[in-house]
Structure formats: structure tokens, C-alpha cells
PDB file of N, CA, C and O in Angstrom, chain B, residues numbered from 101:
ATOM      1  N   UNK B 101     -47.980  -4.208 136.136  1.00  0.00           N
ATOM      2  CA  UNK B 101     -48.942  -4.244 135.433  1.00  0.00           C
ATOM      3  C   UNK B 101     -48.949  -4.381 133.935  1.00  0.00           C
ATOM      4  O   UNK B 101     -48.529  -3.504 133.180  1.00  0.00           O
ATOM      5  N   UNK B 102     -49.486  -5.612 133.524  1.00  0.00           N
ATOM      6  CA  UNK B 102     -49.223  -5.718 131.818  1.00  0.00           C
ATOM      7  C   UNK B 102     -49.906  -4.891 131.227  1.00  0.00           C
ATOM      8  O   UNK B 102     -50.687  -4.204 131.886  1.00  0.00           O
ATOM      9  N   UNK B 103     -49.798  -4.721 129.776  1.00  0.00           N
ATOM     10  CA  UNK B 103     -50.776  -4.133 128.754  1.00  0.00           C
ATOM     11  C   UNK B 103     -51.539  -4.957 128.317  1.00  0.00           C
ATOM     12  O   UNK B 103     -50.993  -6.032 128.068  1.00  0.00           O
ATOM     13  N   UNK B 104     -52.886  -4.888 128.059  1.00  0.00           N
ATOM     14  CA  UNK B 104     -53.614  -5.595 127.164  1.00  0.00           C
ATOM     15  C   UNK B 104     -53.045  -6.170 125.807  1.00  0.00           C
ATOM     16  O   UNK B 104     -52.546  -5.324 125.064  1.00  0.00           O
ATOM     17  N   UNK B 105     -53.044  -7.337 125.417  1.00  0.00           N
ATOM     18  CA  UNK B 105     -53.062  -7.886 124.204  1.00  0.00           C
ATOM     19  C   UNK B 105     -53.615  -7.822 123.329  1.00  0.00           C
ATOM     20  O   UNK B 105     -54.674  -8.447 123.374  1.00  0.00           O
ATOM     21  N   UNK B 106     -53.339  -7.145 122.131  1.00  0.00           N
ATOM     22  CA  UNK B 106     -54.203  -6.978 121.225  1.00  0.00           C
ATOM     23  C   UNK B 106     -54.498  -8.182 120.449  1.00  0.00           C
ATOM     24  O   UNK B 106     -53.521  -8.904 120.246  1.00  0.00           O
ATOM     25  N   UNK B 107     -55.574  -8.550 119.987  1.00  0.00           N
ATOM     26  CA  UNK B 107     -56.189  -9.721 119.474  1.00  0.00           C
ATOM     27  C   UNK B 107     -56.432  -9.703 118.166  1.00  0.00           C
ATOM     28  O   UNK B 107     -56.042 -10.546 117.358  1.00  0.00           O
ATOM     29  N   UNK B 108     -57.242  -8.503 117.886  1.00  0.00           N
ATOM     30  CA  UNK B 108     -58.115  -8.135 116.168  1.00  0.00           C
ATOM     31  C   UNK B 108     -58.793  -6.692 116.051  1.00  0.00           C
ATOM     32  O   UNK B 108     -59.061  -5.994 117.029  1.00  0.00           O
ATOM     33  N   UNK B 109     -58.990  -6.404 114.962  1.00  0.00           N
ATOM     34  CA  UNK B 109     -59.535  -5.060 114.948  1.00  0.00           C
ATOM     35  C   UNK B 109     -60.641  -5.829 113.632  1.00  0.00           C
ATOM     36  O   UNK B 109     -60.368  -6.686 112.791  1.00  0.00           O
ATOM     37  N   UNK B 110     -62.016  -5.047 113.932  1.00  0.00           N
ATOM     38  CA  UNK B 110     -62.989  -5.115 113.126  1.00  0.00           C
ATOM     39  C   UNK B 110     -63.339  -3.615 112.477  1.00  0.00           C
ATOM     40  O   UNK B 110     -63.506  -2.611 113.170  1.00  0.00           O
ATOM     41  N   UNK B 111     -63.409  -3.643 111.217  1.00  0.00           N
ATOM     42  CA  UNK B 111     -64.196  -2.437 110.790  1.00  0.00           C
ATOM     43  C   UNK B 111     -65.195  -2.560 110.209  1.00  0.00           C
ATOM     44  O   UNK B 111     -65.349  -3.633 109.626  1.00  0.00           O
ATOM     45  N   UNK B 112     -66.025  -1.774 110.142  1.00  0.00           N
ATOM     46  CA  UNK B 112     -67.371  -1.760 109.693  1.00  0.00           C
ATOM     47  C   UNK B 112     -68.152  -0.812 109.725  1.00  0.00           C
ATOM     48  O   UNK B 112     -67.533   0.213 110.011  1.00  0.00           O
ATOM     49  N   UNK B 113     -69.498  -0.590 109.533  1.00  0.00           N
ATOM     50  CA  UNK B 113     -70.647   0.458 109.881  1.00  0.00           C
ATOM     51  C   UNK B 113     -71.791   0.105 110.638  1.00  0.00           C
ATOM     52  O   UNK B 113     -72.404  -0.956 110.513  1.00  0.00           O
ATOM     53  N   UNK B 114     -72.116   1.192 111.577  1.00  0.00           N
ATOM     54  CA  UNK B 114     -73.490   1.000 112.428  1.00  0.00           C
ATOM     55  C   UNK B 114     -74.130   2.019 112.651  1.00  0.00           C
ATOM     56  O   UNK B 114     -73.355   2.958 112.837  1.00  0.00           O
ATOM     57  N   UNK B 115     -75.296   2.339 112.734  1.00  0.00           N
ATOM     58  CA  UNK B 115     -76.024   3.483 112.953  1.00  0.00           C
ATOM     59  C   UNK B 115     -75.243   4.484 111.774  1.00  0.00           C
ATOM     60  O   UNK B 115     -74.534   5.375 112.241  1.00  0.00           O
ATOM     61  N   UNK B 116     -75.311   4.409 110.737  1.00  0.00           N
ATOM     62  CA  UNK B 116     -74.811   5.132 109.675  1.00  0.00           C
ATOM     63  C   UNK B 116     -73.708   5.760 109.518  1.00  0.00           C
ATOM     64  O   UNK B 116     -73.622   6.642 108.664  1.00  0.00           O
ATOM     65  N   UNK B 117     -72.416   5.339 110.501  1.00  0.00           N
ATOM     66  CA  UNK B 117     -71.214   5.734 110.490  1.00  0.00           C
ATOM     67  C   UNK B 117     -70.169   4.611 110.812  1.00  0.00           C
ATOM     68  O   UNK B 117     -70.399   3.464 111.196  1.00  0.00           O
ATOM     69  N   UNK B 118     -69.095   5.150 110.589  1.00  0.00           N
ATOM     70  CA  UNK B 118     -67.981   4.212 110.287  1.00  0.00           C
ATOM     71  C   UNK B 118     -67.547   3.679 111.694  1.00  0.00           C
ATOM     72  O   UNK B 118     -67.559   4.488 112.622  1.00  0.00           O
ATOM     73  N   UNK B 119     -67.207   2.529 111.904  1.00  0.00           N
ATOM     74  CA  UNK B 119     -66.897   1.823 113.161  1.00  0.00           C
ATOM     75  C   UNK B 119     -65.957   1.063 113.284  1.00  0.00           C
ATOM     76  O   UNK B 119     -65.741   0.319 112.327  1.00  0.00           O
ATOM     77  N   UNK B 120     -65.180   0.979 114.327  1.00  0.00           N
ATOM     78  CA  UNK B 120     -63.856   0.293 114.358  1.00  0.00           C
ATOM     79  C   UNK B 120     -64.220  -0.645 115.973  1.00  0.00           C
ATOM     80  O   UNK B 120     -64.721  -0.079 116.945  1.00  0.00           O
ATOM     81  N   UNK B 121     -63.962  -1.660 115.960  1.00  0.00           N
ATOM     82  CA  UNK B 121     -64.009  -2.639 117.055  1.00  0.00           C
ATOM     83  C   UNK B 121     -62.523  -2.955 117.327  1.00  0.00           C
ATOM     84  O   UNK B 121     -61.853  -3.241 116.335  1.00  0.00           O
ATOM     85  N   UNK B 122     -61.929  -2.947 118.494  1.00  0.00           N
ATOM     86  CA  UNK B 122     -60.538  -3.405 118.679  1.00  0.00           C
ATOM     87  C   UNK B 122     -60.807  -4.792 119.667  1.00  0.00           C
ATOM     88  O   UNK B 122     -61.715  -4.554 120.462  1.00  0.00           O
ATOM     89  N   UNK B 123     -60.385  -5.831 119.777  1.00  0.00           N
ATOM     90  CA  UNK B 123     -60.396  -6.778 120.504  1.00  0.00           C
ATOM     91  C   UNK B 123     -59.012  -6.974 121.480  1.00  0.00           C
ATOM     92  O   UNK B 123     -57.898  -6.823 120.979  1.00  0.00           O
ATOM     93  N   UNK B 124     -59.143  -7.244 122.592  1.00  0.00           N
ATOM     94  CA  UNK B 124     -57.819  -7.604 123.485  1.00  0.00           C
ATOM     95  C   UNK B 124     -57.800  -8.408 124.616  1.00  0.00           C
ATOM     96  O   UNK B 124     -58.793  -8.412 125.344  1.00  0.00           O
ATOM     97  N   UNK B 125     -57.099  -8.902 124.809  1.00  0.00           N
ATOM     98  CA  UNK B 125     -57.140  -9.790 125.929  1.00  0.00           C
ATOM     99  C   UNK B 125     -56.271  -9.074 127.433  1.00  0.00           C
ATOM    100  O   UNK B 125     -55.248  -8.447 127.162  1.00  0.00           O
ATOM    101  N   UNK B 126     -56.556  -9.141 128.529  1.00  0.00           N
ATOM    102  CA  UNK B 126     -56.063  -8.731 129.770  1.00  0.00           C
ATOM    103  C   UNK B 126     -56.465  -9.525 130.533  1.00  0.00           C
ATOM    104  O   UNK B 126     -57.650  -9.698 130.820  1.00  0.00           O
ATOM    105  N   UNK B 127     -55.145 -10.357 131.140  1.00  0.00           N
ATOM    106  CA  UNK B 127     -55.348 -11.458 132.355  1.00  0.00           C
ATOM    107  C   UNK B 127     -55.713 -10.784 133.586  1.00  0.00           C
ATOM    108  O   UNK B 127     -56.385 -11.342 134.454  1.00  0.00           O
ATOM    109  N   UNK B 128     -55.252  -9.504 133.685  1.00  0.00           N
ATOM    110  CA  UNK B 128     -55.707  -9.084 135.249  1.00  0.00           C
ATOM    111  C   UNK B 128     -57.154  -8.893 135.485  1.00  0.00           C
ATOM    112  O   UNK B 128     -57.590  -8.988 136.633  1.00  0.00           O
ATOM    113  N   UNK B 129     -58.142  -8.560 134.216  1.00  0.00           N
ATOM    114  CA  UNK B 129     -59.400  -8.319 134.625  1.00  0.00           C
ATOM    115  C   UNK B 129     -60.041  -9.716 134.908  1.00  0.00           C
ATOM    116  O   UNK B 129     -59.535 -10.724 134.415  1.00  0.00           O
ATOM    117  N   UNK B 130     -60.954  -9.771 135.558  1.00  0.00           N
ATOM    118  CA  UNK B 130     -62.034 -10.943 135.938  1.00  0.00           C
ATOM    119  C   UNK B 130     -62.347 -11.687 134.510  1.00  0.00           C
ATOM    120  O   UNK B 130     -62.181 -12.899 134.374  1.00  0.00           O
ATOM    121  N   UNK B 131     -62.790 -10.883 133.521  1.00  0.00           N
ATOM    122  CA  UNK B 131     -63.120 -11.477 132.312  1.00  0.00           C
ATOM    123  C   UNK B 131     -62.306 -11.062 131.354  1.00  0.00           C
ATOM    124  O   UNK B 131     -62.644 -10.003 130.823  1.00  0.00           O
ATOM    125  N   UNK B 132     -61.014 -11.735 130.838  1.00  0.00           N
ATOM    126  CA  UNK B 132     -59.971 -11.343 130.279  1.00  0.00           C
ATOM    127  C   UNK B 132     -60.102 -10.856 128.763  1.00  0.00           C
ATOM    128  O   UNK B 132     -59.258 -10.119 128.254  1.00  0.00           O
ATOM    129  N   UNK B 133     -61.326 -11.365 128.023  1.00  0.00           N
ATOM    130  CA  UNK B 133     -61.270 -11.002 126.898  1.00  0.00           C
ATOM    131  C   UNK B 133     -62.302 -10.015 126.747  1.00  0.00           C
ATOM    132  O   UNK B 133     -63.334 -10.049 127.416  1.00  0.00           O
ATOM    133  N   UNK B 134     -62.039  -9.083 125.835  1.00  0.00           N
ATOM    134  CA  UNK B 134     -63.136  -7.977 125.572  1.00  0.00           C
ATOM    135  C   UNK B 134     -62.684  -7.237 124.251  1.00  0.00           C
ATOM    136  O   UNK B 134     -61.547  -7.293 123.782  1.00  0.00           O
ATOM    137  N   UNK B 135     -63.851  -6.469 123.673  1.00  0.00           N
ATOM    138  CA  UNK B 135     -63.664  -5.704 122.617  1.00  0.00           C
ATOM    139  C   UNK B 135     -64.508  -4.165 122.889  1.00  0.00           C
ATOM    140  O   UNK B 135     -65.559  -4.017 123.513  1.00  0.00           O
ATOM    141  N   UNK B 136     -63.739  -3.183 122.257  1.00  0.00           N
ATOM    142  CA  UNK B 136     -64.163  -1.721 122.622  1.00  0.00           C
ATOM    143  C   UNK B 136     -64.389  -1.330 121.031  1.00  0.00           C
ATOM    144  O   UNK B 136     -63.821  -1.900 120.100  1.00  0.00           O
ATOM    145  N   UNK B 137     -65.265  -0.319 120.915  1.00  0.00           N
ATOM    146  CA  UNK B 137     -65.903  -0.042 119.869  1.00  0.00           C
ATOM    147  C   UNK B 137     -65.416   1.797 119.928  1.00  0.00           C
ATOM    148  O   UNK B 137     -65.242   2.387 120.995  1.00  0.00           O
ATOM    149  N   UNK B 138     -65.273   2.421 118.622  1.00  0.00           N
ATOM    150  CA  UNK B 138     -65.093   3.896 118.672  1.00  0.00           C
ATOM    151  C   UNK B 138     -66.483   4.605 119.202  1.00  0.00           C
ATOM    152  O   UNK B 138     -66.524   5.739 119.679  1.00  0.00           O
ATOM    153  N   UNK B 139     -67.561   3.770 119.039  1.00  0.00           N
ATOM    154  CA  UNK B 139     -68.860   4.632 119.340  1.00  0.00           C
ATOM    155  C   UNK B 139     -68.945   4.502 120.808  1.00  0.00           C
ATOM    156  O   UNK B 139     -69.911   5.048 121.341  1.00  0.00           O
ATOM    157  N   UNK B 140     -68.042   3.831 121.601  1.00  0.00           N
ATOM    158  CA  UNK B 140     -68.171   3.940 122.939  1.00  0.00           C
ATOM    159  C   UNK B 140     -68.588   2.598 123.861  1.00  0.00           C
ATOM    160  O   UNK B 140     -68.333   2.557 125.064  1.00  0.00           O
ATOM    161  N   UNK B 141     -69.117   1.737 123.299  1.00  0.00           N
ATOM    162  CA  UNK B 141     -69.804   0.596 123.483  1.00  0.00           C
ATOM    163  C   UNK B 141     -68.518  -0.799 123.563  1.00  0.00           C
ATOM    164  O   UNK B 141     -67.592  -1.013 122.782  1.00  0.00           O
ATOM    165  N   UNK B 142     -68.909  -1.534 124.768  1.00  0.00           N
ATOM    166  CA  UNK B 142     -67.659  -2.411 124.803  1.00  0.00           C
ATOM    167  C   UNK B 142     -68.524  -3.673 125.716  1.00  0.00           C
ATOM    168  O   UNK B 142     -69.604  -3.668 126.307  1.00  0.00           O
ATOM    169  N   UNK B 143     -67.736  -4.454 125.556  1.00  0.00           N
ATOM    170  CA  UNK B 143     -68.218  -6.085 126.067  1.00  0.00           C
ATOM    171  C   UNK B 143     -67.041  -6.838 126.345  1.00  0.00           C
ATOM    172  O   UNK B 143     -66.008  -6.655 125.701  1.00  0.00           O
ATOM    173  N   UNK B 144     -67.132  -7.683 127.274  1.00  0.00           N
ATOM    174  CA  UNK B 144     -66.296  -8.498 127.748  1.00  0.00           C
ATOM    175  C   UNK B 144     -66.661  -9.834 127.877  1.00  0.00           C
ATOM    176  O   UNK B 144     -67.862 -10.097 127.801  1.00  0.00           O
ATOM    177  N   UNK B 145     -65.730 -10.871 128.084  1.00  0.00           N
ATOM    178  CA  UNK B 145     -65.848 -12.291 127.673  1.00  0.00           C
ATOM    179  C   UNK B 145     -64.926 -13.103 128.683  1.00  0.00           C
ATOM    180  O   UNK B 145     -63.731 -12.836 128.816  1.00  0.00           O
ATOM    181  N   UNK B 146     -65.645 -14.227 129.463  1.00  0.00           N
ATOM    182  CA  UNK B 146     -64.841 -15.015 130.140  1.00  0.00           C
ATOM    183  C   UNK B 146     -63.778 -16.064 129.184  1.00  0.00           C
ATOM    184  O   UNK B 146     -62.765 -16.585 129.650  1.00  0.00           O
ATOM    185  N   UNK B 147     -64.226 -16.220 127.862  1.00  0.00           N
ATOM    186  CA  UNK B 147     -63.417 -16.792 127.266  1.00  0.00           C
ATOM    187  C   UNK B 147     -63.510 -16.468 125.889  1.00  0.00           C
ATOM    188  O   UNK B 147     -64.343 -15.588 125.669  1.00  0.00           O
ATOM    189  N   UNK B 148     -62.842 -16.958 124.768  1.00  0.00           N
ATOM    190  CA  UNK B 148     -62.773 -16.198 123.523  1.00  0.00           C
ATOM    191  C   UNK B 148     -63.882 -16.535 122.858  1.00  0.00           C
ATOM    192  O   UNK B 148     -64.188 -15.871 121.868  1.00  0.00           O
ATOM    193  N   UNK B 149     -64.692 -17.628 123.275  1.00  0.00           N
ATOM    194  CA  UNK B 149     -65.645 -18.078 122.450  1.00  0.00           C
ATOM    195  C   UNK B 149     -66.857 -16.965 122.477  1.00  0.00           C
ATOM    196  O   UNK B 149     -67.260 -16.567 123.571  1.00  0.00           O
ATOM    197  N   UNK B 150     -67.282 -16.597 121.573  1.00  0.00           N
ATOM    198  CA  UNK B 150     -68.421 -15.403 121.291  1.00  0.00           C
ATOM    199  C   UNK B 150     -67.728 -14.102 121.064  1.00  0.00           C
ATOM    200  O   UNK B 150     -68.301 -13.224 120.419  1.00  0.00           O
ATOM    201  N   UNK B 151     -66.658 -13.939 121.501  1.00  0.00           N
ATOM    202  CA  UNK B 151     -65.415 -12.819 121.102  1.00  0.00           C
ATOM    203  C   UNK B 151     -65.730 -12.235 119.730  1.00  0.00           C
ATOM    204  O   UNK B 151     -66.281 -11.145 119.573  1.00  0.00           O
ATOM    205  N   UNK B 152     -65.363 -12.994 118.811  1.00  0.00           N
ATOM    206  CA  UNK B 152     -65.116 -12.492 117.590  1.00  0.00           C
ATOM    207  C   UNK B 152     -66.591 -12.350 116.833  1.00  0.00           C
ATOM    208  O   UNK B 152     -66.750 -11.521 115.936  1.00  0.00           O
ATOM    209  N   UNK B 153     -67.462 -13.074 117.196  1.00  0.00           N
ATOM    210  CA  UNK B 153     -68.917 -13.165 116.480  1.00  0.00           C
ATOM    211  C   UNK B 153     -69.513 -11.846 116.977  1.00  0.00           C
ATOM    212  O   UNK B 153     -70.052 -11.055 116.202  1.00  0.00           O
ATOM    213  N   UNK B 154     -69.388 -11.610 118.442  1.00  0.00           N
ATOM    214  CA  UNK B 154     -70.113 -10.553 118.923  1.00  0.00           C
ATOM    215  C   UNK B 154     -69.385  -9.095 118.499  1.00  0.00           C
ATOM    216  O   UNK B 154     -70.039  -8.052 118.473  1.00  0.00           O
ATOM    217  N   UNK B 155     -67.958  -9.149 118.172  1.00  0.00           N
ATOM    218  CA  UNK B 155     -67.367  -8.202 117.474  1.00  0.00           C
ATOM    219  C   UNK B 155     -67.830  -7.708 116.275  1.00  0.00           C
ATOM    220  O   UNK B 155     -68.207  -6.545 116.137  1.00  0.00           O
ATOM    221  N   UNK B 156     -67.820  -8.641 115.290  1.00  0.00           N
ATOM    222  CA  UNK B 156     -68.149  -8.948 113.885  1.00  0.00           C
ATOM    223  C   UNK B 156     -69.507  -8.345 113.839  1.00  0.00           C
ATOM    224  O   UNK B 156     -69.586  -7.221 113.343  1.00  0.00           O
ATOM    225  N   UNK B 157     -70.562  -8.901 114.266  1.00  0.00           N
ATOM    226  CA  UNK B 157     -72.150  -8.469 114.458  1.00  0.00           C
ATOM    227  C   UNK B 157     -72.296  -6.881 114.982  1.00  0.00           C
ATOM    228  O   UNK B 157     -73.285  -6.235 114.635  1.00  0.00           O
ATOM    229  N   UNK B 158     -71.230  -6.265 115.864  1.00  0.00           N
ATOM    230  CA  UNK B 158     -71.362  -4.945 116.169  1.00  0.00           C
ATOM    231  C   UNK B 158     -71.171  -4.212 115.099  1.00  0.00           C
ATOM    232  O   UNK B 158     -71.986  -3.333 114.818  1.00  0.00           O
ATOM    233  N   UNK B 159     -69.987  -4.463 114.265  1.00  0.00           N
ATOM    234  CA  UNK B 159     -69.826  -3.678 113.066  1.00  0.00           C
ATOM    235  C   UNK B 159     -70.565  -4.006 111.700  1.00  0.00           C
ATOM    236  O   UNK B 159     -70.725  -3.142 110.839  1.00  0.00           O
ATOM    237  N   UNK B 160     -70.887  -4.964 111.599  1.00  0.00           N
ATOM    238  CA  UNK B 160     -71.662  -5.613 110.612  1.00  0.00           C
ATOM    239  C   UNK B 160     -73.180  -6.185 110.899  1.00  0.00           C
ATOM    240  O   UNK B 160     -73.525  -7.351 110.707  1.00  0.00           O
ATOM    241  N   UNK B 161     -73.982  -5.166 111.379  1.00  0.00           N
ATOM    242  CA  UNK B 161     -74.996  -5.619 112.073  1.00  0.00           C
ATOM    243  C   UNK B 161     -76.114  -6.138 111.138  1.00  0.00           C
ATOM    244  O   UNK B 161     -76.415  -5.433 110.175  1.00  0.00           O
ATOM    245  N   UNK B 162     -76.678  -7.173 111.317  1.00  0.00           N
ATOM    246  CA  UNK B 162     -77.674  -8.001 110.373  1.00  0.00           C
ATOM    247  C   UNK B 162     -79.393  -7.087 110.152  1.00  0.00           C
ATOM    248  O   UNK B 162     -79.627  -6.050 110.773  1.00  0.00           O
ATOM    249  N   UNK B 163     -80.006  -7.471 109.567  1.00  0.00           N
ATOM    250  CA  UNK B 163     -81.096  -6.764 109.346  1.00  0.00           C
ATOM    251  C   UNK B 163     -82.139  -6.974 110.534  1.00  0.00           C
ATOM    252  O   UNK B 163     -83.060  -6.176 110.709  1.00  0.00           O
ATOM    253  N   UNK B 164     -81.998  -7.779 111.111  1.00  0.00           N
ATOM    254  CA  UNK B 164     -82.655  -8.187 112.390  1.00  0.00           C
ATOM    255  C   UNK B 164     -82.002  -7.108 113.638  1.00  0.00           C
ATOM    256  O   UNK B 164     -82.719  -6.641 114.524  1.00  0.00           O
ATOM    257  N   UNK B 165     -80.975  -6.909 113.554  1.00  0.00           N
ATOM    258  CA  UNK B 165     -80.330  -6.331 114.670  1.00  0.00           C
ATOM    259  C   UNK B 165     -80.530  -4.571 114.343  1.00  0.00           C
ATOM    260  O   UNK B 165     -80.718  -3.689 115.181  1.00  0.00           O
ATOM    261  N   UNK B 166     -80.437  -4.455 113.122  1.00  0.00           N
ATOM    262  CA  UNK B 166     -81.008  -3.107 112.733  1.00  0.00           C
ATOM    263  C   UNK B 166     -82.355  -2.728 113.249  1.00  0.00           C
ATOM    264  O   UNK B 166     -82.556  -1.799 114.031  1.00  0.00           O
ATOM    265  N   UNK B 167     -83.402  -3.643 112.674  1.00  0.00           N
ATOM    266  CA  UNK B 167     -84.762  -3.402 113.160  1.00  0.00           C
ATOM    267  C   UNK B 167     -84.816  -3.526 114.832  1.00  0.00           C
ATOM    268  O   UNK B 167     -85.648  -2.873 115.461  1.00  0.00           O
ATOM    269  N   UNK B 168     -84.163  -4.134 115.289  1.00  0.00           N
ATOM    270  CA  UNK B 168     -84.348  -4.233 116.925  1.00  0.00           C
ATOM    271  C   UNK B 168     -83.656  -2.828 117.543  1.00  0.00           C
ATOM    272  O   UNK B 168     -83.922  -2.412 118.671  1.00  0.00           O
ATOM    273  N   UNK B 169     -82.904  -2.293 116.796  1.00  0.00           N
ATOM    274  CA  UNK B 169     -82.280  -1.015 117.566  1.00  0.00           C
ATOM    275  C   UNK B 169     -83.113   0.036 117.222  1.00  0.00           C
ATOM    276  O   UNK B 169     -83.331   0.926 118.045  1.00  0.00           O
ATOM    277  N   UNK B 170     -83.739   0.061 115.824  1.00  0.00           N
ATOM    278  CA  UNK B 170     -84.787   1.017 115.327  1.00  0.00           C
ATOM    279  C   UNK B 170     -85.909   1.189 116.528  1.00  0.00           C
ATOM    280  O   UNK B 170     -86.285   2.228 117.071  1.00  0.00           O
ATOM    281  N   UNK B 171     -86.305  -0.134 116.752  1.00  0.00           N
ATOM    282  CA  UNK B 171     -87.611  -0.135 117.475  1.00  0.00           C
ATOM    283  C   UNK B 171     -87.364   0.174 118.929  1.00  0.00           C
ATOM    284  O   UNK B 171     -88.255   0.736 119.565  1.00  0.00           O
ATOM    285  N   UNK B 172     -86.255  -0.139 119.490  1.00  0.00           N
ATOM    286  CA  UNK B 172     -85.643   0.545 120.965  1.00  0.00           C
ATOM    287  C   UNK B 172     -85.705   1.905 120.753  1.00  0.00           C
ATOM    288  O   UNK B 172     -86.682   2.465 121.250  1.00  0.00           O
ATOM    289  N   UNK B 173     -84.925   2.576 120.150  1.00  0.00           N
ATOM    290  CA  UNK B 173     -84.858   3.820 119.681  1.00  0.00           C
ATOM    291  C   UNK B 173     -86.332   4.599 119.695  1.00  0.00           C
ATOM    292  O   UNK B 173     -86.627   5.375 120.604  1.00  0.00           O
ATOM    293  N   UNK B 174     -87.134   4.332 118.693  1.00  0.00           N
ATOM    294  CA  UNK B 174     -88.371   4.623 119.030  1.00  0.00           C
ATOM    295  C   UNK B 174     -89.497   4.411 119.872  1.00  0.00           C
ATOM    296  O   UNK B 174     -90.589   4.846 119.508  1.00  0.00           O
ATOM    297  N   UNK B 175     -89.378   3.789 120.973  1.00  0.00           N
ATOM    298  CA  UNK B 175     -90.111   3.391 122.072  1.00  0.00           C
ATOM    299  C   UNK B 175     -89.265   4.179 122.922  1.00  0.00           C
ATOM    300  O   UNK B 175     -89.800   4.053 124.023  1.00  0.00           O
ATOM    301  N   UNK B 176     -88.040   5.081 123.096  1.00  0.00           N
ATOM    302  CA  UNK B 176     -87.513   5.550 124.167  1.00  0.00           C
ATOM    303  C   UNK B 176     -88.381   7.267 124.056  1.00  0.00           C
ATOM    304  O   UNK B 176     -88.176   8.120 124.919  1.00  0.00           O
TER     305      UNK B 176
END
């Protein structure tokens, strides 16, 4: 069994706290590209397309992303 290969690390903030996202590649998974955040969120991808953009936006949310998150939080 092979270990996941490190692709990159993204540092930023979301929800008012520091966040670090680590992007990896593991050929043994159905979707080999993935990122995992220190907040517990994770996402997988079949190709590298979208991996960097998604990881970056998770640690550097746009104003629209922050508004969506707040709206969803208040609706709960």
C-alpha cells in the first residue's frame, strides 16, 4: 500500500479561525486527488482540475462564500 503523495499546502482563515488545507494524491482511491482541512472538511476530485481552486477558496473564502455560509448557519 502506498502513502499519499503531498501536492501542496494552503494557509488561510475561515469562520474566524486559522485553517490549513493539505492537498494529496493517492492512486489507490477512486478519485485520487483530495484536500483535507484542519477544520475537518475534505473533498476529492477525479483529476487535478479544480483541486487548487477549491482548496484556495476554502482557506480564502470570497465575500459571497462568507454570506452563503452565514445564511445557511442562520437557517438551521
